[in-house]
Backbone and ligand atoms as CSV (ligand in chain L), in Angstrom:
chain,resi,resn,atom,element,x,y,z
A,1,MET,N,N,-78.215,106.803,-111.523
A,1,MET,CA,C,-77.120,105.999,-110.938
A,1,MET,C,C,-76.961,106.320,-109.465
A,2,ARG,N,N,-76.630,105.290,-108.704
A,2,ARG,CA,C,-76.399,105.496,-107.283
A,2,ARG,C,C,-75.006,105.005,-106.942
A,3,LYS,N,N,-74.387,105.690,-106.021
A,3,LYS,CA,C,-73.065,105.264,-105.562
A,3,LYS,C,C,-73.251,104.361,-104.348
A,4,ILE,N,N,-72.671,103.163,-104.420
A,4,ILE,CA,C,-72.793,102.220,-103.317
A,4,ILE,C,C,-71.400,101.798,-102.880
A,5,THR,N,N,-71.159,101.865,-101.572
A,5,THR,CA,C,-69.870,101.394,-101.064
A,5,THR,C,C,-70.022,99.936,-100.635
A,6,LEU,N,N,-69.237,99.068,-101.239
A,6,LEU,CA,C,-69.297,97.645,-100.912
A,6,LEU,C,C,-68.586,97.379,-99.584
A,7,SER,N,N,-68.833,96.194,-99.029
A,7,SER,CA,C,-68.274,95.890,-97.706
A,7,SER,C,C,-66.752,95.895,-97.720
A,8,ASN,N,N,-66.143,95.628,-98.870
A,8,ASN,CA,C,-64.676,95.636,-98.918
A,8,ASN,C,C,-64.115,97.044,-99.158
A,9,GLY,N,N,-65.004,98.033,-99.175
A,9,GLY,CA,C,-64.542,99.419,-99.268
A,9,GLY,C,C,-64.588,100.018,-100.665
A,10,THR,N,N,-64.693,99.183,-101.677
A,10,THR,CA,C,-64.748,99.723,-103.042
A,10,THR,C,C,-66.087,100.395,-103.284
A,11,MET,N,N,-66.042,101.445,-104.098
A,11,MET,CA,C,-67.284,102.130,-104.403
A,11,MET,C,C,-67.663,101.850,-105.847
A,12,VAL,N,N,-68.919,101.501,-106.040
A,12,VAL,CA,C,-69.387,101.269,-107.404
A,12,VAL,C,C,-70.553,102.202,-107.679
A,13,GLU,N,N,-70.701,102.534,-108.947
A,13,GLU,CA,C,-71.816,103.375,-109.339
A,13,GLU,C,C,-72.730,102.513,-110.201
A,14,VAL,N,N,-73.873,102.172,-109.679
A,14,VAL,CA,C,-74.769,101.278,-110.416
A,14,VAL,C,C,-76.205,101.775,-110.340
A,15,GLU,N,N,-76.985,101.310,-111.290
A,15,GLU,CA,C,-78.407,101.603,-111.313
A,15,GLU,C,C,-79.086,100.811,-110.201
A,16,CYS,N,N,-78.681,99.539,-110.088
A,16,CYS,CA,C,-79.293,98.624,-109.114
A,16,CYS,C,C,-78.230,97.626,-108.685
A,17,LEU,N,N,-77.960,97.550,-107.395
A,17,LEU,CA,C,-76.899,96.659,-106.915
A,17,LEU,C,C,-77.235,95.198,-107.207
A,18,SER,N,N,-78.508,94.835,-107.086
A,18,SER,CA,C,-78.898,93.442,-107.360
A,18,SER,C,C,-78.605,93.072,-108.807
A,19,CYS,N,N,-78.889,93.980,-109.726
A,19,CYS,CA,C,-78.581,93.738,-111.145
A,19,CYS,C,C,-77.076,93.566,-111.324
A,20,ALA,N,N,-76.314,94.445,-110.669
A,20,ALA,CA,C,-74.857,94.405,-110.812
A,20,ALA,C,C,-74.301,93.078,-110.290
A,21,LEU,N,N,-74.868,92.581,-109.203
A,21,LEU,CA,C,-74.397,91.328,-108.604
A,21,LEU,C,C,-74.832,90.117,-109.420
A,22,THR,N,N,-76.110,90.080,-109.780
A,22,THR,CA,C,-76.615,88.876,-110.444
A,22,THR,C,C,-76.107,88.762,-111.883
A,23,SER,N,N,-75.708,89.884,-112.467
A,23,SER,CA,C,-75.187,89.834,-113.837
A,23,SER,C,C,-73.691,89.554,-113.855
A,24,GLY,N,N,-73.064,89.590,-112.671
A,24,GLY,CA,C,-71.631,89.333,-112.600
A,24,GLY,C,C,-70.784,90.589,-112.770
A,25,MET,N,N,-71.434,91.736,-112.924
A,25,MET,CA,C,-70.694,92.981,-113.077
A,25,MET,C,C,-69.925,93.314,-111.793
A,26,VAL,N,N,-70.561,93.036,-110.663
A,26,VAL,CA,C,-69.900,93.180,-109.369
A,26,VAL,C,C,-69.807,91.793,-108.747
A,27,GLU,N,N,-68.589,91.419,-108.360
A,27,GLU,CA,C,-68.390,90.099,-107.757
A,27,GLU,C,C,-68.580,90.207,-106.239
A,28,PRO,N,N,-69.556,89.471,-105.680
A,28,PRO,CA,C,-69.718,89.541,-104.220
A,28,PRO,C,C,-68.523,88.884,-103.534
A,29,ASP,N,N,-68.125,89.365,-102.353
A,29,ASP,CA,C,-67.044,88.724,-101.602
A,29,ASP,C,C,-67.440,87.269,-101.367
A,30,GLY,N,N,-66.513,86.370,-101.654
A,30,GLY,CA,C,-66.837,84.953,-101.483
A,30,GLY,C,C,-67.426,84.349,-102.750
A,31,GLY,N,N,-67.836,85.198,-103.674
A,31,GLY,CA,C,-68.324,84.715,-104.963
A,31,GLY,C,C,-69.759,84.234,-104.940
A,32,VAL,N,N,-70.158,83.646,-106.057
A,32,VAL,CA,C,-71.513,83.119,-106.191
A,32,VAL,C,C,-71.593,81.802,-105.430
A,33,VAL,N,N,-72.577,81.663,-104.565
A,33,VAL,CA,C,-72.716,80.405,-103.834
A,33,VAL,C,C,-73.359,79.355,-104.738
A,34,VAL,N,N,-74.425,79.751,-105.385
A,34,VAL,CA,C,-75.078,78.864,-106.354
A,34,VAL,C,C,-75.947,79.747,-107.237
A,35,GLU,N,N,-76.128,79.354,-108.498
A,35,GLU,CA,C,-77.050,80.114,-109.339
A,35,GLU,C,C,-77.777,79.201,-110.300
A,36,THR,N,N,-78.916,79.674,-110.740
A,36,THR,CA,C,-79.695,78.958,-111.741
A,36,THR,C,C,-79.947,79.936,-112.885
A,37,GLU,N,N,-80.797,79.525,-113.816
A,37,GLU,CA,C,-81.100,80.400,-114.943
A,37,GLU,C,C,-81.691,81.735,-114.460
A,38,HIS,N,N,-82.512,81.669,-113.409
A,38,HIS,CA,C,-83.260,82.867,-113.011
A,38,HIS,C,C,-82.828,83.497,-111.685
A,39,PHE,N,N,-82.048,82.762,-110.891
A,39,PHE,CA,C,-81.701,83.265,-109.558
A,39,PHE,C,C,-80.215,83.118,-109.253
A,40,HIS,N,N,-79.809,83.854,-108.246
A,40,HIS,CA,C,-78.394,83.994,-107.918
A,40,HIS,C,C,-78.299,84.101,-106.396
A,41,ALA,N,N,-77.428,83.296,-105.801
A,41,ALA,CA,C,-77.299,83.313,-104.344
A,41,ALA,C,C,-75.873,83.643,-103.942
A,42,HIS,N,N,-75.757,84.551,-102.965
A,42,HIS,CA,C,-74.444,84.893,-102.430
A,42,HIS,C,C,-74.572,85.224,-100.952
A,43,GLN,N,N,-73.427,85.230,-100.279
A,43,GLN,CA,C,-73.397,85.624,-98.883
A,43,GLN,C,C,-73.348,87.140,-98.804
A,44,ASP,N,N,-74.105,87.705,-97.864
A,44,ASP,CA,C,-73.957,89.134,-97.614
A,44,ASP,C,C,-72.835,89.296,-96.603
A,45,VAL,N,N,-71.628,89.616,-97.096
A,45,VAL,CA,C,-70.481,89.682,-96.180
A,45,VAL,C,C,-70.457,90.972,-95.366
A,46,ALA,N,N,-71.364,91.897,-95.655
A,46,ALA,CA,C,-71.471,93.092,-94.814
A,46,ALA,C,C,-71.910,92.672,-93.410
A,47,TYR,N,N,-72.567,91.516,-93.339
A,47,TYR,CA,C,-73.004,90.971,-92.054
A,47,TYR,C,C,-72.374,89.589,-91.912
A,48,PRO,N,N,-71.248,89.519,-91.200
A,48,PRO,CA,C,-70.510,88.262,-91.162
A,48,PRO,C,C,-71.170,87.212,-90.275
A,49,ILE,N,N,-72.223,86.620,-90.805
A,49,ILE,CA,C,-72.940,85.535,-90.131
A,49,ILE,C,C,-72.837,84.322,-91.047
A,50,LYS,N,N,-72.307,83.240,-90.493
A,50,LYS,CA,C,-72.113,82.039,-91.302
A,50,LYS,C,C,-73.418,81.560,-91.938
A,51,GLY,N,N,-73.406,81.407,-93.244
A,51,GLY,CA,C,-74.560,80.843,-93.917
A,51,GLY,C,C,-75.683,81.818,-94.192
A,52,LEU,N,N,-75.444,83.110,-93.971
A,52,LEU,CA,C,-76.462,84.125,-94.302
A,52,LEU,C,C,-76.441,84.319,-95.824
A,53,ILE,N,N,-77.500,83.870,-96.450
A,53,ILE,CA,C,-77.530,83.877,-97.911
A,53,ILE,C,C,-78.559,84.879,-98.430
A,54,ILE,N,N,-78.181,85.556,-99.486
A,54,ILE,CA,C,-79.134,86.409,-100.199
A,54,ILE,C,C,-79.448,85.748,-101.532
A,55,LEU,N,N,-80.728,85.509,-101.721
A,55,LEU,CA,C,-81.176,84.862,-102.950
A,55,LEU,C,C,-81.906,85.904,-103.788
A,56,ALA,N,N,-81.298,86.307,-104.891
A,56,ALA,CA,C,-81.843,87.387,-105.717
A,56,ALA,C,C,-82.255,86.883,-107.093
A,57,SER,N,N,-83.273,87.523,-107.629
A,57,SER,CA,C,-83.669,87.203,-109.004
A,57,SER,C,C,-82.682,87.851,-109.958
A,58,LYS,N,N,-82.556,87.288,-111.132
A,58,LYS,CA,C,-81.687,87.908,-112.129
A,58,LYS,C,C,-82.431,89.012,-112.871
A,59,ARG,N,N,-83.746,88.881,-112.916
A,59,ARG,CA,C,-84.555,89.905,-113.568
A,59,ARG,C,C,-84.802,91.058,-112.603
A,60,HIS,N,N,-84.871,92.240,-113.143
A,60,HIS,CA,C,-85.085,93.425,-112.308
A,60,HIS,C,C,-86.570,93.591,-112.000
A,61,ILE,N,N,-87.002,92.844,-110.995
A,61,ILE,CA,C,-88.405,92.912,-110.561
A,61,ILE,C,C,-88.423,93.160,-109.058
A,62,TYR,N,N,-89.580,93.426,-108.535
A,62,TYR,CA,C,-89.678,93.742,-107.105
A,62,TYR,C,C,-90.621,92.832,-106.331
A,63,CYS,N,N,-91.675,92.379,-106.960
A,63,CYS,CA,C,-92.732,91.708,-106.204
A,63,CYS,C,C,-92.899,90.244,-106.585
A,64,PHE,N,N,-93.344,89.481,-105.613
A,64,PHE,CA,C,-93.571,88.056,-105.836
A,64,PHE,C,C,-94.496,87.808,-107.029
A,65,ASP,N,N,-95.527,88.642,-107.163
A,65,ASP,CA,C,-96.494,88.374,-108.242
A,65,ASP,C,C,-95.985,88.798,-109.613
A,66,GLU,N,N,-94.724,89.203,-109.696
A,66,GLU,CA,C,-94.128,89.469,-111.006
A,66,GLU,C,C,-93.395,88.248,-111.551
A,67,LEU,N,N,-93.248,87.218,-110.715
A,67,LEU,CA,C,-92.526,86.025,-111.155
A,67,LEU,C,C,-93.324,85.277,-112.223
A,68,THR,N,N,-92.620,84.770,-113.225
A,68,THR,CA,C,-93.269,83.921,-114.225
A,68,THR,C,C,-93.446,82.526,-113.627
A,69,GLU,N,N,-94.212,81.688,-114.285
A,69,GLU,CA,C,-94.420,80.315,-113.805
A,69,GLU,C,C,-93.081,79.597,-113.673
A,70,GLU,N,N,-92.250,79.766,-114.676
A,70,GLU,CA,C,-90.950,79.094,-114.672
A,70,GLU,C,C,-90.077,79.599,-113.517
A,71,GLU,N,N,-90.111,80.899,-113.289
A,71,GLU,CA,C,-89.321,81.469,-112.190
A,71,GLU,C,C,-89.816,80.982,-110.834
A,72,LYS,N,N,-91.123,80.849,-110.711
A,72,LYS,CA,C,-91.683,80.385,-109.427
A,72,LYS,C,C,-91.127,79.012,-109.062
A,73,ILE,N,N,-91.094,78.139,-110.048
A,73,ILE,CA,C,-90.616,76.777,-109.788
A,73,ILE,C,C,-89.117,76.789,-109.507
A,74,ASP,N,N,-88.394,77.538,-110.305
A,74,ASP,CA,C,-86.952,77.667,-110.119
A,74,ASP,C,C,-86.660,78.214,-108.714
A,75,TYR,N,N,-87.446,79.192,-108.312
A,75,TYR,CA,C,-87.240,79.862,-107.029
A,75,TYR,C,C,-87.428,78.917,-105.852
A,76,ILE,N,N,-88.544,78.233,-105.818
A,76,ILE,CA,C,-88.818,77.383,-104.652
A,76,ILE,C,C,-87.851,76.202,-104.609
A,77,ASN,N,N,-87.464,75.717,-105.780
A,77,ASN,CA,C,-86.495,74.616,-105.805
A,77,ASN,C,C,-85.136,75.064,-105.287
A,78,LEU,N,N,-84.709,76.236,-105.722
A,78,LEU,CA,C,-83.396,76.720,-105.291
A,78,LEU,C,C,-83.413,77.105,-103.810
A,79,LEU,N,N,-84.486,77.766,-103.402
A,79,LEU,CA,C,-84.616,78.162,-101.994
A,79,LEU,C,C,-84.539,76.948,-101.068
A,80,THR,N,N,-85.246,75.901,-101.413
A,80,THR,CA,C,-85.253,74.719,-100.547
A,80,THR,C,C,-83.911,73.980,-100.614
A,81,LYS,N,N,-83.269,74.041,-101.762
A,81,LYS,CA,C,-81.953,73.422,-101.904
A,81,LYS,C,C,-80.934,74.132,-101.005
A,82,ILE,N,N,-80.993,75.441,-100.992
A,82,ILE,CA,C,-80.084,76.217,-100.137
A,82,ILE,C,C,-80.390,75.928,-98.669
A,83,ARG,N,N,-81.670,75.888,-98.346
A,83,ARG,CA,C,-82.073,75.613,-96.964
A,83,ARG,C,C,-81.541,74.259,-96.503
A,84,LYS,N,N,-81.650,73.280,-97.390
A,84,LYS,CA,C,-81.183,71.935,-97.068
A,84,LYS,C,C,-79.667,71.946,-96.854
A,85,ALA,N,N,-78.957,72.662,-97.694
A,85,ALA,CA,C,-77.500,72.729,-97.566
A,85,ALA,C,C,-77.105,73.439,-96.269
A,86,GLN,N,N,-77.854,74.482,-95.902
A,86,GLN,CA,C,-77.559,75.156,-94.630
A,86,GLN,C,C,-77.662,74.147,-93.483
A,87,ARG,N,N,-78.658,73.286,-93.553
A,87,ARG,CA,C,-78.855,72.295,-92.502
A,87,ARG,C,C,-77.757,71.231,-92.539
A,88,GLU,N,N,-77.534,70.673,-93.723
A,88,GLU,CA,C,-76.642,69.513,-93.817
A,88,GLU,C,C,-75.166,69.889,-93.728
A,89,VAL,N,N,-74.808,71.032,-94.282
A,89,VAL,CA,C,-73.390,71.405,-94.313
A,89,VAL,C,C,-73.004,72.219,-93.087
A,90,LEU,N,N,-73.897,73.110,-92.658
A,90,LEU,CA,C,-73.538,74.018,-91.558
A,90,LEU,C,C,-74.288,73.710,-90.263
A,91,GLY,N,N,-75.173,72.728,-90.289
A,91,GLY,CA,C,-75.894,72.333,-89.077
A,91,GLY,C,C,-76.883,73.381,-88.590
A,92,ILE,N,N,-77.432,74.169,-89.513
A,92,ILE,CA,C,-78.350,75.244,-89.125
A,92,ILE,C,C,-79.764,74.695,-88.960
A,93,GLU,N,N,-80.267,74.826,-87.739
A,93,GLU,CA,C,-81.570,74.231,-87.432
A,93,GLU,C,C,-82.733,75.123,-87.871
A,94,HIS,N,N,-82.579,76.443,-87.641
A,94,HIS,CA,C,-83.657,77.354,-88.034
A,94,HIS,C,C,-83.127,78.525,-88.847
A,95,VAL,N,N,-83.959,78.984,-89.762
A,95,VAL,CA,C,-83.608,80.124,-90.615
A,95,VAL,C,C,-84.736,81.141,-90.554
A,96,TYR,N,N,-84.366,82.405,-90.498
A,96,TYR,CA,C,-85.356,83.484,-90.618
A,96,TYR,C,C,-85.282,84.009,-92.055
A,97,TYR,N,N,-86.431,84.259,-92.631
A,97,TYR,CA,C,-86.483,84.756,-94.002
A,97,TYR,C,C,-86.981,86.190,-93.985
A,98,PHE,N,N,-86.299,87.023,-94.703
A,98,PHE,CA,C,-86.751,88.407,-94.757
A,98,PHE,C,C,-86.725,88.913,-96.197
A,99,TYR,N,N,-87.809,89.505,-96.572
A,99,TYR,CA,C,-87.913,89.995,-97.945
A,99,TYR,C,C,-88.900,91.146,-97.987
A,100,ASN,N,N,-88.459,92.294,-98.458
A,100,ASN,CA,C,-89.383,93.424,-98.596
A,100,ASN,C,C,-89.443,93.856,-100.053
A,101,GLU,N,N,-90.650,94.119,-100.501
A,101,GLU,CA,C,-90.843,94.439,-101.924
A,101,GLU,C,C,-90.467,95.883,-102.260
A,102,ASP,N,N,-90.429,96.744,-101.240
A,102,ASP,CA,C,-90.057,98.137,-101.516
A,102,ASP,C,C,-88.562,98.344,-101.290
A,103,THR,N,N,-87.793,97.412,-101.810
A,103,THR,CA,C,-86.346,97.477,-101.663
A,103,THR,C,C,-85.753,98.526,-102.609
A,104,THR,N,N,-84.571,99.048,-102.221
A,104,THR,CA,C,-83.883,99.975,-103.120
A,104,THR,C,C,-83.072,99.185,-104.158
A,105,HIS,N,N,-82.898,97.879,-103.920
A,105,HIS,CA,C,-82.256,97.034,-104.938
A,105,HIS,C,C,-83.393,96.361,-105.709
A,106,HIS,N,N,-83.286,95.042,-105.956
A,106,HIS,CA,C,-84.468,94.373,-106.491
A,106,HIS,C,C,-84.720,93.066,-105.751
A,107,PHE,N,N,-85.659,92.288,-106.244
A,107,PHE,CA,C,-86.135,91.069,-105.594
A,107,PHE,C,C,-85.014,90.248,-104.954
A,108,HIS,N,N,-84.943,90.243,-103.645
A,108,HIS,CA,C,-83.985,89.367,-102.974
A,108,HIS,C,C,-84.465,88.975,-101.585
A,109,MET,N,N,-84.288,87.709,-101.299
A,109,MET,CA,C,-84.676,87.145,-100.005
A,109,MET,C,C,-83.431,86.965,-99.153
A,110,TRP,N,N,-83.506,87.420,-97.913
A,110,TRP,CA,C,-82.420,87.152,-96.962
A,110,TRP,C,C,-82.768,85.875,-96.228
A,111,MET,N,N,-81.806,84.960,-96.177
A,111,MET,CA,C,-81.981,83.730,-95.406
A,111,MET,C,C,-81.003,83.819,-94.234
A,112,VAL,N,N,-81.542,84.200,-93.072
A,112,VAL,CA,C,-80.689,84.472,-91.917
A,112,VAL,C,C,-80.723,83.298,-90.944
A,113,PRO,N,N,-79.612,82.581,-90.826
A,113,PRO,CA,C,-79.580,81.454,-89.890
A,113,PRO,C,C,-79.719,81.954,-88.463
A,114,ARG,N,N,-80.338,81.134,-87.660
A,114,ARG,CA,C,-80.515,81.468,-86.255
A,114,ARG,C,C,-79.443,80.748,-85.439
A,115,TYR,N,N,-78.667,81.510,-84.665
A,115,TYR,CA,C,-77.656,80.921,-83.780
A,115,TYR,C,C,-77.983,81.292,-82.338
A,116,ASP,N,N,-77.445,80.496,-81.399
A,116,ASP,CA,C,-77.737,80.716,-79.969
A,116,ASP,C,C,-77.383,82.118,-79.488
A,117,TRP,N,N,-76.277,82.671,-80.015
A,117,TRP,CA,C,-75.849,84.003,-79.541
A,117,TRP,C,C,-76.889,85.083,-79.850
A,118,MET,N,N,-77.811,84.772,-80.764
A,118,MET,CA,C,-78.813,85.770,-81.159
A,118,MET,C,C,-79.939,85.913,-80.135
A,119,ASN,N,N,-80.036,84.939,-79.241
A,119,ASN,CA,C,-81.149,84.954,-78.279
A,119,ASN,C,C,-81.182,86.208,-77.423
A,120,GLU,N,N,-79.994,86.769,-77.143
A,120,GLU,CA,C,-79.964,87.976,-76.300
A,120,GLU,C,C,-80.621,89.181,-76.987
A,121,PHE,N,N,-80.865,89.065,-78.294
A,121,PHE,CA,C,-81.513,90.159,-79.013
A,121,PHE,C,C,-83.003,89.893,-79.233
A,122,GLY,N,N,-83.507,88.894,-78.508
A,122,GLY,CA,C,-84.916,88.560,-78.650
A,122,GLY,C,C,-85.131,87.529,-79.731
A,123,ARG,N,N,-86.397,87.311,-80.039
A,123,ARG,CA,C,-86.718,86.328,-81.058
A,123,ARG,C,C,-87.478,86.997,-82.195
A,124,SER,N,N,-87.695,86.215,-83.220
A,124,SER,CA,C,-88.527,86.618,-84.345
A,124,SER,C,C,-88.072,87.943,-84.951
A,125,VAL,N,N,-89.023,88.689,-85.491
A,125,VAL,CA,C,-88.669,89.821,-86.350
A,125,VAL,C,C,-87.966,90.946,-85.589
A,126,GLU,N,N,-88.291,91.126,-84.301
A,126,GLU,CA,C,-87.688,92.253,-83.573
A,126,GLU,C,C,-86.185,92.059,-83.370
A,127,SER,N,N,-85.718,90.818,-83.481
A,127,SER,CA,C,-84.294,90.570,-83.240
A,127,SER,C,C,-83.441,90.815,-84.484
A,128,LEU,N,N,-84.066,90.918,-85.617
A,128,LEU,CA,C,-83.314,90.915,-86.874
A,128,LEU,C,C,-82.310,92.072,-87.007
A,129,ARG,N,N,-82.782,93.290,-86.849
A,129,ARG,CA,C,-81.904,94.440,-87.009
A,129,ARG,C,C,-80.778,94.454,-85.965
A,130,PRO,N,N,-81.097,94.270,-84.668
A,130,PRO,CA,C,-79.994,94.221,-83.692
A,130,PRO,C,C,-78.992,93.089,-83.957
A,131,VAL,N,N,-79.475,91.965,-84.422
A,131,VAL,CA,C,-78.585,90.840,-84.731
A,131,VAL,C,C,-77.636,91.210,-85.865
A,132,LEU,N,N,-78.182,91.798,-86.906
A,132,LEU,CA,C,-77.345,92.181,-88.049
A,132,LEU,C,C,-76.342,93.253,-87.647
A,133,ARG,N,N,-76.813,94.219,-86.840
A,133,ARG,CA,C,-75.937,95.298,-86.405
A,133,ARG,C,C,-74.806,94.747,-85.540
A,134,HIS,N,N,-75.168,93.826,-84.646
A,134,HIS,CA,C,-74.160,93.205,-83.784
A,134,HIS,C,C,-73.115,92.475,-84.634
A,135,ALA,N,N,-73.585,91.733,-85.615
A,135,ALA,CA,C,-72.655,90.983,-86.472
A,135,ALA,C,C,-71.703,91.935,-87.184
A,136,ARG,N,N,-72.244,93.002,-87.715
A,136,ARG,CA,C,-71.411,93.929,-88.478
A,136,ARG,C,C,-70.420,94.656,-87.579
A,137,ASN,N,N,-70.875,95.063,-86.392
A,137,ASN,CA,C,-70.011,95.869,-85.534
A,137,ASN,C,C,-69.075,95.047,-84.652
A,138,GLN,N,N,-69.507,93.860,-84.252
A,138,GLN,CA,C,-68.723,93.094,-83.275
A,138,GLN,C,C,-68.082,91.826,-83.838
A,139,MET,N,N,-68.480,91.414,-85.039
A,139,MET,CA,C,-67.997,90.113,-85.504
A,139,MET,C,C,-67.194,90.207,-86.792
A,140,SER,N,N,-66.747,91.420,-87.120
A,140,SER,CA,C,-66.004,91.590,-88.365
A,140,SER,C,C,-64.512,91.304,-88.201
A,141,ASP,N,N,-64.146,90.635,-87.105
A,141,ASP,CA,C,-62.744,90.293,-86.908
A,141,ASP,C,C,-62.323,89.243,-87.942
A,142,LYS,N,N,-61.034,89.237,-88.208
A,142,LYS,CA,C,-60.454,88.348,-89.228
A,142,LYS,C,C,-60.889,86.902,-89.060
A,143,GLU,N,N,-60.848,86.446,-87.820
A,143,GLU,CA,C,-61.110,85.030,-87.567
A,143,GLU,C,C,-62.540,84.656,-87.965
A,144,ASN,N,N,-63.490,85.504,-87.552
A,144,ASN,CA,C,-64.885,85.200,-87.893
A,144,ASN,C,C,-65.134,85.326,-89.388
A,145,VAL,N,N,-64.553,86.362,-90.001
A,145,VAL,CA,C,-64.735,86.546,-91.448
A,145,VAL,C,C,-64.179,85.333,-92.200
A,146,LYS,N,N,-63.077,84.803,-91.693
A,146,LYS,CA,C,-62.492,83.615,-92.307
A,146,LYS,C,C,-63.456,82.429,-92.186
A,147,GLU,N,N,-64.084,82.311,-91.031
A,147,GLU,CA,C,-65.069,81.233,-90.831
A,147,GLU,C,C,-66.249,81.384,-91.779
A,148,VAL,N,N,-66.666,82.638,-91.980
A,148,VAL,CA,C,-67.788,82.906,-92.884
A,148,VAL,C,C,-67.418,82.507,-94.315
A,149,LEU,N,N,-66.208,82.896,-94.732
A,149,LEU,CA,C,-65.770,82.557,-96.091
A,149,LEU,C,C,-65.613,81.049,-96.249
A,150,ASP,N,N,-65.157,80.408,-95.178
A,150,ASP,CA,C,-65.011,78.962,-95.195
A,150,ASP,C,C,-66.382,78.288,-95.363
A,151,ALA,N,N,-67.389,78.839,-94.676
A,151,ALA,CA,C,-68.752,78.295,-94.786
A,151,ALA,C,C,-69.282,78.461,-96.212
A,152,ILE,N,N,-68.962,79.597,-96.834
A,152,ILE,CA,C,-69.385,79.818,-98.228
A,152,ILE,C,C,-68.792,78.721,-99.117
A,153,ASN,N,N,-67.512,78.445,-98.906
A,153,ASN,CA,C,-66.857,77.430,-99.731
A,153,ASN,C,C,-67.446,76.045,-99.519
A,154,ARG,N,N,-67.808,75.759,-98.263
A,154,ARG,CA,C,-68.407,74.446,-97.993
A,154,ARG,C,C,-69.770,74.327,-98.667
A,155,LEU,N,N,-70.524,75.407,-98.643
A,155,LEU,CA,C,-71.829,75.405,-99.331
A,155,LEU,C,C,-71.635,75.240,-100.841
A,156,LYS,N,N,-70.698,76.006,-101.384
A,156,LYS,CA,C,-70.417,75.912,-102.823
A,156,LYS,C,C,-70.068,74.488,-103.233
A,157,ASN,N,N,-69.208,73.861,-102.426
A,157,ASN,CA,C,-68.806,72.491,-102.733
A,157,ASN,C,C,-69.975,71.534,-102.697
A,158,ALA,N,N,-70.871,71.755,-101.730
A,158,ALA,CA,C,-72.050,70.894,-101.622
A,158,ALA,C,C,-72.901,71.002,-102.880
A,159,PHE,N,N,-73.037,72.225,-103.397
A,159,PHE,CA,C,-73.841,72.396,-104.610
A,159,PHE,C,C,-73.144,71.805,-105.818
A,160,ARG,N,N,-71.836,71.923,-105.833
A,160,ARG,CA,C,-71.069,71.368,-106.949
A,160,ARG,C,C,-71.217,69.855,-106.981
A,161,GLU,N,N,-71.148,69.245,-105.786
A,161,GLU,CA,C,-71.257,67.777,-105.719
A,161,GLU,C,C,-72.652,67.302,-106.074
A,162,ALA,N,N,-73.655,68.126,-105.742
A,162,ALA,CA,C,-75.046,67.712,-105.951
A,162,ALA,C,C,-75.440,67.743,-107.434
A,163,ARG,N,N,-74.663,68.441,-108.244
A,163,ARG,CA,C,-75.040,68.581,-109.657
A,163,ARG,C,C,-74.870,67.297,-110.425
L,1,ZN,ZN,ZN,-82.042,95.287,-110.562
């Protein structure tokens, strides 16, 4: 078991945070954005960036080549659906995707929207860590967090309407 402190300050003791989130044992701030039989999407509120989505598998796996045929199809369909909603609901033109197989949690893709303010941290992969750090340290004010939660709700509504 590992002790993990969530962004809202609560501490949970879990084997795997991704399992805890995708099974509903731990409720992510803002709730589930969208889920399917095999995948679960939520905002990572530790980094208050509008539309930053984490797409995690429900199964405790680590690598792309562990996906079943059914999961592969479910995954690409859900990923593209989220991408489309980021564009149509939040006006996000570009997204950076980050996924590492040697994660301490389990299979999850970060979908990080690109905003103009990020340009000062460079482009592409080298900008990712400074951008996230900046968001966490400089953008955790009430007003921005409210905007982030509002964006989550708009995305949720879009998925609800699309069903
Ligand atoms: Zn897990």
